[in-house]
DRENDO-1510 file (C-alpha; in Angstrom, 1 decimal, always signed):
<recs>
REC; n; res; u; v; w
REC; 1; UNK; +37.2; -12.0; +68.2 .
REC; 2; UNK; +33.8; -10.2; +69.4 .
REC; 3; UNK; +34.5; -7.5; +72.3 .
REC; 4; UNK; +30.9; -8.0; +73.9 .
REC; 5; UNK; +29.7; -4.6; +74.0 .
REC; 6; UNK; +29.4; -2.8; +78.4 .
REC; 7; UNK; +27.5; -0.1; +79.1 .
REC; 8; UNK; +27.6; +2.5; +82.0 .
REC; 9; UNK; +24.8; +1.8; +83.5 .
REC; 10; UNK; +22.0; +5.3; +85.0 .
REC; 11; UNK; +24.8; +5.4; +88.8 .
REC; 12; UNK; +27.4; +4.9; +86.8 .
REC; 13; UNK; +27.0; +7.2; +83.8 .
REC; 14; UNK; +26.5; +10.0; +87.0 .
REC; 15; UNK; +29.4; +9.1; +88.5 .
REC; 16; UNK; +31.0; +9.6; +84.5 .
REC; 17; UNK; +29.3; +12.9; +84.0 .
REC; 18; UNK; +30.5; +13.7; +87.6 .
REC; 19; UNK; +34.5; +13.3; +87.2 .
REC; 20; UNK; +34.3; +15.4; +83.7 .
REC; 21; UNK; +32.9; +18.4; +85.1 .
REC; 22; UNK; +36.1; +20.1; +86.5 .
REC; 23; UNK; +37.5; +19.4; +82.4 .
REC; 24; UNK; +35.4; +21.8; +79.3 .
REC; 25; UNK; +37.0; +20.6; +76.9 .
REC; 26; UNK; +36.4; +16.9; +77.7 .
REC; 27; UNK; +33.2; +16.8; +79.2 .
REC; 28; UNK; +32.3; +18.5; +76.2 .
REC; 29; UNK; +33.6; +15.6; +73.5 .
REC; 30; UNK; +32.3; +12.9; +75.6 .
REC; 31; UNK; +29.1; +15.3; +76.4 .
REC; 32; UNK; +28.9; +15.4; +72.5 .
REC; 33; UNK; +29.2; +11.3; +72.4 .
REC; 34; UNK; +26.5; +9.9; +75.0 .
REC; 35; UNK; +24.0; +12.7; +72.9 .
REC; 36; UNK; +24.9; +11.6; +69.5 .
REC; 37; UNK; +26.7; +8.5; +69.5 .
REC; 38; UNK; +28.6; +8.8; +67.2 .
REC; 39; UNK; +32.2; +6.6; +66.8 .
REC; 40; UNK; +35.2; +8.0; +67.6 .
REC; 41; UNK; +37.1; +8.5; +64.2 .
REC; 42; UNK; +33.6; +10.8; +64.0 .
REC; 43; UNK; +33.7; +13.3; +66.3 .
REC; 44; UNK; +37.3; +13.5; +66.7 .
REC; 45; UNK; +36.6; +14.9; +63.1 .
REC; 46; UNK; +34.2; +17.1; +63.3 .
REC; 47; UNK; +35.1; +20.9; +62.7 .
REC; 48; UNK; +32.4; +23.9; +63.9 .
REC; 49; UNK; +31.6; +23.8; +59.7 .
REC; 50; UNK; +30.2; +20.4; +60.6 .
REC; 51; UNK; +27.5; +22.7; +63.1 .
REC; 52; UNK; +24.4; +24.9; +61.7 .
REC; 53; UNK; +24.8; +26.5; +65.9 .
REC; 54; UNK; +20.7; +28.2; +63.8 .
REC; 55; UNK; +19.0; +24.6; +63.5 .
REC; 56; UNK; +21.3; +22.5; +65.7 .
REC; 57; UNK; +22.3; +20.1; +62.2 .
REC; 58; UNK; +25.5; +18.5; +62.1 .
REC; 59; UNK; +26.9; +16.6; +59.6 .
REC; 60; UNK; +28.9; +14.2; +59.4 .
REC; 61; UNK; +30.7; +13.1; +56.8 .
REC; 62; UNK; +34.0; +12.4; +57.7 .
REC; 63; UNK; +36.3; +10.3; +60.2 .
REC; 64; UNK; +40.3; +10.4; +61.4 .
REC; 65; UNK; +42.5; +7.6; +63.2 .
REC; 66; UNK; +46.0; +7.4; +63.1 .
REC; 67; UNK; +48.3; +5.1; +60.9 .
REC; 68; UNK; +51.6; +4.6; +62.1 .
REC; 69; UNK; +51.4; +7.3; +64.9 .
REC; 70; UNK; +50.3; +10.2; +61.8 .
REC; 71; UNK; +47.1; +11.3; +61.2 .
REC; 72; UNK; +44.2; +10.6; +58.8 .
REC; 73; UNK; +41.2; +12.5; +57.7 .
REC; 74; UNK; +39.1; +10.3; +55.5 .
REC; 75; UNK; +35.5; +9.6; +54.4 .
REC; 76; UNK; +33.4; +7.6; +56.5 .
REC; 77; UNK; +33.3; +3.5; +56.1 .
REC; 78; UNK; +30.0; +3.5; +54.5 .
REC; 79; UNK; +27.4; +5.9; +52.6 .
REC; 80; UNK; +25.7; +5.1; +55.5 .
REC; 81; UNK; +28.2; +6.6; +57.9 .
REC; 82; UNK; +27.7; +10.2; +55.8 .
REC; 83; UNK; +24.9; +12.0; +57.3 .
REC; 84; UNK; +23.6; +14.8; +59.2 .
REC; 85; UNK; +21.3; +14.7; +62.6 .
REC; 86; UNK; +18.9; +17.8; +64.3 .
REC; 87; UNK; +20.8; +17.8; +67.7 .
REC; 88; UNK; +18.9; +18.9; +70.6 .
REC; 89; UNK; +18.8; +21.9; +71.5 .
REC; 90; UNK; +20.6; +21.2; +75.0 .
REC; 91; UNK; +23.5; +20.3; +73.2 .
REC; 92; UNK; +23.3; +22.8; +70.8 .
REC; 93; UNK; +23.8; +25.0; +73.5 .
REC; 94; UNK; +26.0; +23.3; +75.5 .
REC; 95; UNK; +28.3; +23.5; +72.6 .
REC; 96; UNK; +27.6; +27.0; +72.3 .
REC; 97; UNK; +29.5; +27.7; +75.3 .
REC; 98; UNK; +32.0; +25.7; +74.5 .
REC; 99; UNK; +33.2; +27.2; +71.1 .
REC; 100; UNK; +34.3; +30.2; +73.8 .
REC; 101; UNK; +36.5; +28.8; +74.2 .
REC; 102; UNK; +37.8; +26.9; +71.1 .
REC; 103; UNK; +40.9; +28.7; +68.7 .
REC; 104; UNK; +40.5; +26.0; +66.3 .
REC; 105; UNK; +38.5; +25.3; +62.8 .
REC; 106; UNK; +39.0; +21.4; +65.0 .
REC; 107; UNK; +35.8; +20.9; +67.5 .
REC; 108; UNK; +38.2; +19.0; +69.2 .
REC; 109; UNK; +41.4; +20.0; +69.0 .
REC; 110; UNK; +44.9; +19.3; +70.4 .
REC; 111; UNK; +45.7; +20.5; +73.6 .
REC; 112; UNK; +49.7; +20.4; +72.1 .
REC; 113; UNK; +50.1; +20.2; +68.3 .
REC; 114; UNK; +48.6; +23.3; +66.4 .
REC; 115; UNK; +45.5; +21.9; +63.6 .
REC; 116; UNK; +45.1; +19.1; +64.0 .
REC; 117; UNK; +41.7; +17.5; +66.4 .
REC; 118; UNK; +42.7; +15.1; +69.7 .
REC; 119; UNK; +44.2; +11.5; +69.0 .
REC; 120; UNK; +42.9; +8.4; +69.1 .
REC; 121; UNK; +45.5; +7.4; +71.5 .
REC; 122; UNK; +44.4; +10.8; +73.9 .
REC; 123; UNK; +41.1; +9.9; +73.7 .
REC; 124; UNK; +41.7; +6.1; +75.0 .
REC; 125; UNK; +43.9; +7.3; +77.6 .
REC; 126; UNK; +41.3; +9.5; +79.0 .
REC; 127; UNK; +38.5; +8.0; +78.9 .
REC; 128; UNK; +40.9; +5.2; +81.1 .
REC; 129; UNK; +41.0; +7.9; +83.6 .
REC; 130; UNK; +37.7; +9.8; +84.2 .
REC; 131; UNK; +36.5; +5.9; +84.3 .
REC; 132; UNK; +38.7; +5.3; +87.1 .
REC; 133; UNK; +37.9; +8.5; +88.4 .
REC; 134; UNK; +34.2; +7.3; +89.1 .
REC; 135; UNK; +34.5; +4.5; +90.2 .
REC; 136; UNK; +33.4; +2.8; +86.8 .
REC; 137; UNK; +33.8; -0.3; +85.2 .
REC; 138; UNK; +37.1; +0.3; +82.2 .
REC; 139; UNK; +35.4; +0.0; +79.4 .
REC; 140; UNK; +36.3; +1.0; +75.8 .
REC; 141; UNK; +34.9; +5.0; +74.1 .
REC; 142; UNK; +32.8; +2.7; +71.7 .
REC; 143; UNK; +31.0; +1.1; +74.2 .
REC; 144; UNK; +30.0; +4.5; +74.8 .
REC; 145; UNK; +28.3; +4.2; +70.8 .
REC; 146; UNK; +26.2; +1.2; +72.8 .
REC; 147; UNK; +25.5; +3.5; +76.0 .
REC; 148; UNK; +24.6; +6.3; +73.8 .
REC; 149; UNK; +22.1; +3.5; +71.2 .
REC; 150; UNK; +20.4; +1.7; +74.4 .
REC; 151; UNK; +19.3; +4.8; +76.1 .
REC; 152; UNK; +18.0; +6.0; +72.9 .
REC; 153; UNK; +16.6; +2.6; +72.8 .
REC; 154; UNK; +14.9; +2.0; +76.5 .
REC; 155; UNK; +13.7; +6.0; +76.5 .
REC; 156; UNK; +11.7; +5.2; +73.1 .
REC; 157; UNK; +13.5; +6.7; +70.0 .
REC; 158; UNK; +12.9; +4.2; +67.4 .
REC; 159; UNK; +15.0; +1.9; +66.1 .
REC; 160; UNK; +14.5; +3.0; +62.5 .
REC; 161; UNK; +15.3; +6.9; +64.0 .
REC; 162; UNK; +17.8; +5.4; +66.2 .
REC; 163; UNK; +19.8; +3.7; +63.2 .
REC; 164; UNK; +20.1; +6.9; +60.8 .
REC; 165; UNK; +21.3; +8.6; +63.7 .
REC; 166; UNK; +24.7; +6.0; +64.4 .
REC; 167; UNK; +24.7; +6.3; +60.6 .
REC; 168; UNK; +23.8; +2.0; +60.4 .
REC; 169; UNK; +23.5; +0.8; +56.4 .
REC; 170; UNK; +19.6; -0.3; +58.2 .
REC; 171; UNK; +17.8; -1.0; +60.4 .
REC; 172; UNK; +18.2; -4.7; +60.6 .
REC; 173; UNK; +22.2; -3.8; +61.2 .
REC; 174; UNK; +21.1; -2.3; +64.5 .
REC; 175; UNK; +18.3; -4.3; +65.8 .
REC; 176; UNK; +20.5; -6.7; +64.9 .
REC; 177; UNK; +23.1; -5.2; +67.4 .
REC; 178; UNK; +20.8; -4.6; +70.4 .
REC; 179; UNK; +17.6; -6.9; +69.9 .
REC; 180; UNK; +18.9; -7.6; +73.4 .
REC; 181; UNK; +17.0; -3.6; +74.2 .
REC; 182; UNK; +14.3; -4.3; +71.6 .
</recs>
């Protein structure tokens, strides 16, 4: 069954960003999500080697998922999912500062186990805690991706650029998902 897409409106997004301020790791994790629209597994799989701080180029070429409680790292679901994004300077700067606080090859390492990324389950739980704290409706992590895409289109990004950023096979896929905005 298709779960209806939900997005955070401007007021909710502002409350969400305020609610994550006090927690550096989660702030930078969710900030990166809301400025890139990566899939959860792609964001979790990011390593510092994937980010070129000088150019802001971010290579997305793997994903993390859980099988029977074990984390697996694999290539993304389609060829189009393997991509390079050029992050805005502000995002690069946030990550540059954040990197100074991280001692791991993973961009978002597990706080409890050494040398593994944060788990998808931990992200799901933390998201709900933050949404509740912010007085926002319950949404899925994937809805943050929808929020990014919707805001990007509303602020004038063209569908082809957005499609490439999201790792969609074609702009038609993006249009199909976000017709309600365009």
